[in-house]
C-alpha positions in Angstrom: 123.9 85.1 75.0 126.9 83.2 73.7 129.3 85.2 71.5 131.7 83.2 69.4 134.4 85.2 67.6 136.6 83.5 65.0 139.5 85.1 63.1 140.7 83.7 59.8 144.0 84.5 58.2 145.1 86.9 61.1 145.6 86.9 64.8 142.6 88.2 66.8 143.9 91.1 69.0 142.3 91.9 72.3 141.3 95.3 70.9 139.3 93.8 68.0 137.7 91.2 70.3 136.6 94.0 72.7 135.3 96.0 69.8 133.2 93.1 68.5 131.9 92.3 71.9 130.9 95.9 72.5 129.0 96.1 69.2 127.0 92.8 69.7 126.2 93.3 73.4 123.2 95.5 72.4 121.6 92.8 70.3 119.6 91.2 73.1 117.6 94.4 73.8 115.6 93.6 70.6 114.4 90.3 72.0 114.6 90.6 75.8 117.7 88.3 76.0 116.2 85.7 73.7 119.1 85.7 71.3 120.9 82.5 72.1 124.1 82.9 70.1 126.0 85.3 68.0 128.7 84.0 65.7 131.2 86.6 64.3 133.7 85.6 61.7 136.5 88.0 60.8 138.7 87.5 57.9 141.6 89.3 56.2 141.9 88.5 52.5 145.0 89.9 50.9 145.0 87.6 47.9 143.7 88.6 44.5 142.5 92.2 45.3 144.3 95.0 43.5 143.5 97.4 46.3 145.4 95.5 49.0 143.8 93.8 52.0 140.1 93.4 52.2 138.5 92.8 55.6 135.3 90.7 56.1 133.0 90.6 59.0 130.2 88.0 59.1 127.6 88.0 61.8 125.0 85.3 62.4 122.5 85.9 65.2 120.3 83.0 66.3 116.9 83.8 67.7 114.8 80.6 68.6 111.7 80.4 66.5 113.0 82.9 63.9 115.2 82.8 60.9 118.9 83.5 61.7 120.0 87.0 60.9 123.0 86.7 58.5 125.1 89.7 57.6 128.4 89.9 55.7 130.4 93.1 55.0 133.7 93.6 53.2 135.6 96.8 53.6 139.3 98.0 53.6 139.2 98.5 57.4 138.3 95.8 60.0 136.7 98.2 62.4 134.6 99.6 59.6 133.5 96.1 58.6 132.6 95.3 62.2 130.6 98.5 62.6 128.7 98.2 59.4 127.9 94.5 59.9 126.7 95.2 63.5 124.5 98.1 62.4 122.9 96.0 59.6 122.3 93.1 62.0 120.7 95.5 64.5 118.4 96.8 61.8 117.4 93.3 60.8 116.7 92.3 64.4 114.6 95.4 64.9 112.6 94.5 61.7 111.9 91.1 63.1 110.9 92.5 66.5 108.6 95.1 64.9 107.0 92.4 62.7 106.3 90.2 65.7 104.8 93.1 67.5 102.5 93.8 64.6 101.4 90.2 64.6 100.7 90.3 68.3 98.6 93.5 67.9 96.7 91.8 65.0 96.0 88.7 67.1 94.8 90.9 70.0 92.5 92.8 67.6 91.0 89.6 66.3 90.4 88.3 69.8 88.6 91.5 70.7 86.4 91.2 67.6 85.6 87.7 68.5 84.1 88.8 71.9 87.0 88.1 74.2 87.5 91.8 75.0 86.4 91.7 78.6 88.7 88.7 79.4 91.6 90.4 77.7 91.2 93.8 79.5 90.8 92.2 82.9 94.3 90.6 82.8 
């Protein structure tokens, strides 16, 4: 899995890089290493906000054959933005995996109903 981390409007520190890598390393467990790429964009926006700096974490996880998982979170703390975005992305990946599992079970049930039960159970 390729992890691409981009920082906008600030310098990416080794601590933040390590934190991002740690959070996204668990993503492949949902698809047995089938996630090909995770793009993480971090941004600090200190422009027009009355409350000071706002930190954005955007995560895009690419799973071949599936829609990309896209998450964007804005908070006042970069680590919090990373944590929340990673948690949401994990939930979305789990939903996709669960849905695929349900489809597989449905296909298996239909095959059994169609008379292929003996062939399926022998494998």
